Each structure stands twice: as structure tokens, then as C-alpha cells.
N, C-alpha and C positions, 0 to 999 in steps of 0.2 A: 403739504407738509405731512398730513396724516397718512396719505397714500405711501409716501416715501418711508415713513416710520413703519407702516404695516408691512411693506415689502422687506424692509430690513429685518424686522422681527421674524417674518416668515422664513427668510434666508437663514437666520441664526437658528431657528427651530429645526429646519431641515438639516442643517449641518450637525447640530447636536444629535438628532435622530440617527444620522448616518454614522457618526462616531460611536453612538451607543450600540448600533447594530454591528459595527465592525468589532467593537470590544467584546460583544457577546459571541461572535463567530470565532474570534481569537481565543476566547475562553473555551469554547467547544473543542477547538483544535488542541489546545494544551491539555484539556481534560482527557482527550483520547490517548495522549501519550503518557499521562500520569495516573489516571484512575481506572483505565481498562486493563483487566488482567487476562481476559479471554474474549475471543471474537469468533463469530461464525457468520458466513455469508455465501451466497451464490455470486458468481462473477462472469462477466463477458470480457474477453481480452482480444485486442486488435494490435497487431504489430505492423508498423510502417517502416519502409526502408528510408535511406537518406534522401531519396527523391520524393518522398511523400506517398509512395505507392503501397497499398495494402498487400502485405505478404502472407499474413496468417490471421485467422480468426478462430477463437476457441471459447469453450464454456466449461464451467466446472464449479467447484465448491472449495472454500478455504476455511481452515480452522487455525486459530492462533492462540498460543498460551505463553504469556510473558513470565519470566524472561527465557528466550532462547528456543522456543519450540513452535513449529507450525507444520501443517499438512496442506499442501497446495495440490489439489486433485483435479486434473483435466478429465472431463467426461466425454467431450466431443470436440472435433471430429474423431479424435483417437484418445484412447485411455493412456494416461501418463500421470505419474505421481511423484511429488517431491516432498520429502519428509525431513525436517530438522528435529532431532531427538534431544537436543541440548548439548551434544558433543560432535555429532557428525550430520552431514546432509546426504541423504540417500535419494538417488534419482532412478526411478523405475520406468523404463521404456517398455511398455507391454508388447508393442508391435515387434520390436527388435529382440524381445526376450532377453533384456540386458539390464543390469543394475550397476550404477556408478556410485561410489562412496568417497567422500572427502571430508576432512575436518571442517568444522563450521567456519573457521577463520579464513578458509580458502574458497568457500563455495556459497556464501550468502547471496551472491548476485544470481544464483540459479533461479530464484523466484522473486518477483517484485515485492512480495510481502516481507522479504528479508530486511527492508529498510524500516519496517515498523516494529521490529522485535524488541527494542529496548524500552523499558519503562522509566523514562527520564523526561524532564521538561523539554519541550520541543527546541528551545533555544540552545540547550546544551548539546544537542545533536546536529542541528542545522542552522544555517543562516536563513532567516525567514523574511520574505518580502510580500506585502499585501498586493494582490492583483485586482483588476476590475471584476466585479461580480458578473456571472454569466450563467444562463440556464437555471436561474433560481438558486444558485449556489454562490457562496463566498469562496474565493480562490486565493491560495497562498503558494508562493514559489519557495521550495526548500532546497538548499544546497548543502550536502553533508560536510561537516567539518573534517571528517576523515575521508580520505580519497582512496580507500581500499576496495571499492566496489566498481563494477563495470558501469553502474548508473551514476551519472554526473549531476543530475538535477531531477527534481520531482515537483510537479504541481498537484496540489490536493484541492478538490472541490468539497466544501463542507456545508452541511445543513444542521438544523437543530437535532437531527438524528445521528450526527456523526459524519465520518468521511464517506462520501458517496462515489467519488471518482478519483482516479489517480492517472497522471500522465508522466511517464518516466522517459528520460533521454539518456542514451548511453554514449560511450566514447567512440562508437562506430557510426554515429549519426542516426541511429534508429530511434524510433519513438514507439513506446508501448502504452496503450490506453486501456485502463481497467474501469469497468462500471460494476458497482456492487448492488445487489438486490437482496431484500429480506435480511438485512444485517441485524444480528443479535449481539448485544454487548454484555459481557460477563455471564454468558451461559455456563452451565455445568457440562464440561467436555471430558469424557473418560480419558485417563492417561494413555490408554492403549491406542488412541487415535494418533499419538505422536511416537509410537514404536514401529519399527520396521524390521522384518525378517525376510531376507531374500527367498523367493519361492524356490522350491527344489528344481534343480536342473538349469537355472538361468546362469548366464555368464556374469560374474561379478568383477568389476574393474576397480582397483584400489583396495585399501584396507581401512577398516574403522580405527579411530584413535583410541 
């Protein structure tokens, strides 16, 4: 009888511990969306096609300032920069010597970080489902309430340091995996980081709003 009672108490204790850990991870997730004003991190990005084949791997650095501004900067294998200045999204393809500009409402899917721009409780922006922990991270599946992005769903891997990984799925069946390194939350980022002026001589497609 004592063994049964001990096993029962142990099971209850483990269940309570698991629920407490899940609640803490959920709190960390919500804090990221409600308390973080700026973010800076290095990233590695992998893009897989609908058949699961790796099509592209790149690295760079990202800067985020809520609401509405980010700079998603690819450093390798080719230089490429995407800047949201609060009104427009600028895409600078250095190799092609070309800049494309669109209003933000039309171009937020240009960079995965576009889904993280709003400073609102996570449940107001997404339908959230808890997933099984993996790789030392708590995982959550987020489906946007608004369907105006190419990305249809996003999995976020969370630790006590914030969001560490993103997995995004788009309407074309592609999957984009992002791993963040050296993330800094609420750093002081100069406003000039989110300004963009097309270099002299480049082709500019579109007009800023």
C-alpha cells in the first residue's frame, strides 16, 4: 500500500513539475511578444522544398524594433538585406545590384522575422498549441489569425533565454528553419539601422509609400 501511495505521489509530483515548467515556458513565450521592444541576434537559415530537400543555407544577423521595424541581413553565401522602416519593406539584392520596395502591408512575408513584429499577447496574434519538448527546448505551434502572409504556420522553440529556433511553413509546401545565436533582448539599436537609401546606380523596382 505504501509503495502504491509513493508511486502515486511521485506521479503527481512529476505532473505538477511538468505543468509548472510548461507554464514557465508559455510565460517566456508571451513575454517575448509583450515585453521585448528590440532584439538582436545572429541566425542560420535553411530552406527545404516540399520534398524535404535542402535548397538553401545562409547566415546573417537580424535586428528588430517593435512596432514595425526590422533589418534582416544575410552575410553568406551572398550579401542580401531586407529592411522594414515602419512604412515600407526594402529588399536589396547586392549581387543583382537591384532594390525592390513595397508597402509593409504587401511585403512582410519577405523575411521570417515579419511574423514577430507586433507587440501584442501571443494569443491575440496566433492560435497557440503546445508541442512535445525537443532538443532542450519547449516547442509551440503558432497559426496566424490573419492569413495575409505566405507563411501559414510557425513552430517556435523556447528556452529561458527566449526564442531560440523558428520553423516556418508556407503555402507552397516549403519549410524554413531558423536558429538564433547570441540573442540580445532589448538592446539599444540606433534608428539608422532601420533606414534604407538605395545606393547610387542600382535599379529600383516599385515606389515607397
